[in-house]
N, C-alpha and C positions, 0 to 999 in steps of 0.2 A: 585321449587328451589327459594330461596330468592335471591334478588339482591346482597346482601353482600356475599352470598356463591359463586355466579358466579364470582364476583370480586376476591375472594380469590382463585379461581381455575385457574386464568390466568397464574400464575407462572408454568412453566414447559410445557405449551402448545407450540407446534412447528408449525409455519406458514411459508409456502412457498409463496414468492411474486414474480410474474412474470410480467415484464413490462418495461416501459421506465424510465431509470435512468437519473436524471437531477441534475446538480450542481446549487444550488441557491447561487448566489453571491450578497452580500448586500454592498452597499456603503452608509455609514452613515455620515450625516453632518448637517449643519444648513444654513438657508437662512437669510441674512441681507440686501440684495439689489436685484434690478432688473438689468439685463444686459443692458448696453447702446447700445449693438449691435442688440438686439431683445427683445420683451416684454416677457422674460422668466426669472425665478429666477436663481440666481447664488448660487450654492451649495458649501459651503466651507467644503471640505471633512475632516472628523475627524478620521475615521477608516473604515476598510473593514473587512468582514467576509464571510466565506463559510459554507454552510449547505447542507445536503442531501435533494434533491427535487424529486418530482415524486415518482416512486416506492421506491426510497431510503428513502423518508420521511415516507412512509407507514411502511417500515421495522423499521425505527427509532421509530415510534409510538408503534409498537409491543414490542420493547425492553423496551421503557419507561414504558409501562404498565405491564412489568414483564414477558412477553413471550419470546420465542426464535424465531429468524427470519433468514431465508436464502433467498437470492435474486438471481433471474435469469434475465439477461438482457445484454445490450451491451453498452460499453463506448469506447471513442476514445483512441488510443494508443498515448496519448499526455500528456502534463503537467496537464491539468485539469482532465484527466482520473486518473492520479496518485493521485490528491487531493481527488477524490471520493474514490479511493481504501484505502487511509489512513483514511478517515472519516468512511468508513465501518468497518475497523479494529478497530478504536478507540471506536466505538459504539457497538462492539461485534456482528456484523452482518456477517453471513457466506457468503462468496463471491466466492465459488468455481464455481458457475454457472454464473459468470460475464465474458463475452467474450470481447476481445479487437478487435476493427475494425479500418480500415483506415479512416473512417469518423470521424469528430471532435466530441468531447464530447458536449452534449447539455448543454448550459449554459443560465440561466435566470439572468440578472443583474438588480437589483432594487435599485434605488436611493431613500433613505429615509431621510427626513428632518423634524424635530419636530413631530415625530411619524406619518408622512404622506408620502405616496409614491408619489414621484415627477414624475418619469418616469421609464419605464422598457424597456430594449432592450434584444433581444434574438439572440443567435448564435446556429444554428442547421442545420442538414441535416436529413430531415424527410422522406426520401425515405425508402421503405420497405427493410428490410435486405435481403441479397441474399440467394440462395439455400443452400450453404455450411454452412453459419452461422445459418440459420434456422434449418437445420438438426442437428447441434451441440446443439442448445438450446433444440430441441425436444428430442434428445437422453438423454441429462442430466436430463430433467424433467421425462422422462419415467423410468430412472434408480433409481431416488431418491424420487419420489413423495409419495411412500408408507410410508416413514418415518415421514410424516407430518400430523398434525391433520386437517389442512384446507389449502386452496389455495386462494390467492387474486390476481386478475388480475388488474393491475394498468395501464390503457390505457390512455396515454397522446398524442396519435396520432403522435409519433415521429419515427415510423417505425418498432417497435418490434412486436406489436400485429397484428396478421393476422388471417383469418379464419382457416388456416391450423394449426397454433399454438394453437388456442382455441380447435380445434378438437383433437389435440394431448393431451391436458390437460384433456378434457372430456373422451377421450378414456382410460385414465389411472386412472380415478377417479370414473366413474359410477359404476363399478363392486363393489367397496368398499363403495359406497354411501358417498363419501367424499364431504364436503361442499366447493363449489367454488363460490366466491363472486367477482363481477366485478364493478369497478369504470369506467363507460362508457364514450365514446366520440361520439359527433355528427358525423354521417356518418358511424359509425361502429356498429350500433345496430344489424344489421342482423348477425354479427359475433357471438353474445352471446346466440343464441338459445340453451336452454338446461342447462344453468348454474343455480346455486341455487338461487342467488339473485343479483340484480343490484342496484346501488345507484346513480341515476342521480340527478343533480340539476334541477331547474324548466326549464331552457332553454333547457337542454338536454332532459328532459322528453317531452317537447313540440315537439322538432324536431324528437325524436325517435318514438313518437306516432302519429305524424301528427295532433295533436289537440292543438289549442291555449288555454292555461290555463288562464282563466279570473276570475274564481270563483270556489267555492267548487264543483259545479256540473261538470264543465269541468275538474277539477283536478281529480275527481273520474273517469271520462271517460278515461282520459289519463292513469291513473294508471292501470285500468282494461284492457285497450287495450294492454299495454306493457306486462302484465301478460299473456294474451291470446296469443299474437304473439310470445313471446319468450319462453313460456312454463317454466317459472321460478316458484319457490316456493314463491317468494316474490319480491316486488319492494319497495324500500325505497327512496322517493323523498325528497331531502333536499330543504327547502323553505326559507332560509335566516332568516330574522327577524320574519317570520311566523312559524318557527320551522321545523318540518318534518312530512311526512305522510307515513304510512306503509300500503301497499296493499298485502293481502295474497291470496294464491290460493284457499282457502276455501270460498272466497267472503268477508271476514272481512276486515274492514278498520279502522285504528287507526291514529288519528291526535294528534300530540304531540306539544304543544306550546313551543316556545323557552324558555330556562332558562338562556340565556346570559344576564348578568347585564350591560355589556358594550361591544362595538364592535370597535376595533381599526383596525383589519386586518383579512380578511377572507382567507389569503394565507394558503393553506395546510389544511383547515378545513375538506375538503372531505376526505383527507388521514386519519385524526384522526377518522372520522366517520366509515370508512370501517374497519380500524384496530380494533377499539373497538367492533364493531358489530361482526366481525368474531371471535375474542377472546371470547366474551361472548357466542356466539352460540355454539362453539366447547367446551366450558366449562360447557354446560348443560342448559344454559338459553333458554327460548323460544324466538321466533323472536320478540315478543312484548317487552319482557324484554331487549333483546339485543338493540332494538331501543331506549328504555328509557335510557340505559347506554350511548349509542352513542350520544344522545341528550345532556346529561350532559357534555360529553367530548368535544363536539363541542362548547358548551357554554363557556367552559374554554379557549380554544385556540383562539377563535376570540377576546378575551380580551387582547391578546398579540400581539406585533408587530413582523412581520417576520414569517418564517416557524417555527411553534411551535409544541410541544408535551405536553401530560399531563400524570398524574400518577394515580394509583388506589386510593391513599390517597386523591388526589385532587378531584377525582370523588366522593368519599365518603363524603368529606366536602361539595361539591356542593349539594348532595342529602339531606343533613341534615341542610343546611343553607337556611332560608327563603329569 
């Protein structure tokens, strides 16, 4: 399959995203002075905005790329949970699998001045969800998973993803050989045994493999160790300005140099990578082709400030522009 054919097949593909739904709150302003109270900048606030973060941003990326997205997760029964619900509705993301809890909605607030992040503060309750809520999520997944072309697990370590939930997903997908891709978190790697692909960054790959990545040789050992330990079909390690490296179960390794022309903000880049890769693979692309398309998608969003998405047309433009 040609890369352009894979991109053209994104439309109509249905992806189920399971994970931690986060509200990204941005405070935009400018700095003209240092506080007389402490050596910190004074940000003069000009505007505020809200965007979908975490699993919500993955779903938003699927929509932006032309696919259909449904999300399964937990938000608070509060004002910020209502903002998330409205954002999901506005972006055309199916939210029947979103459950309301007494815990507060997870919020990440970033203060941005002159295209630079000044500070971030988080409000969250990251305890694992309780038995009733977990059963509800599992039942919803089991009843609907057959209607989707692929599954993305977006683990931000905010309480939704657990070994039991992963096993529920795998129990309903292995018979149909459905693609299950995971954006992992440190400390949870043992959860993911048997999934199709994981997409750790360098730090996560080091922690998950137990190997300090200092050069290409140690990178190779880390990738192959993750493949062996987790019994996956592939491991895609994102390496920031060095691009990304794909390790496959057949022993092949593919190193892709970055195509980013400028880097303003890496917020949400991993969400774009996993969304693009999953759509490409379920559209008929090979894993190598899916990684190439993901690399171009990541190169686009890191050139934007804030939680960003990209489109098929922008990826096509990136692939044809030197």
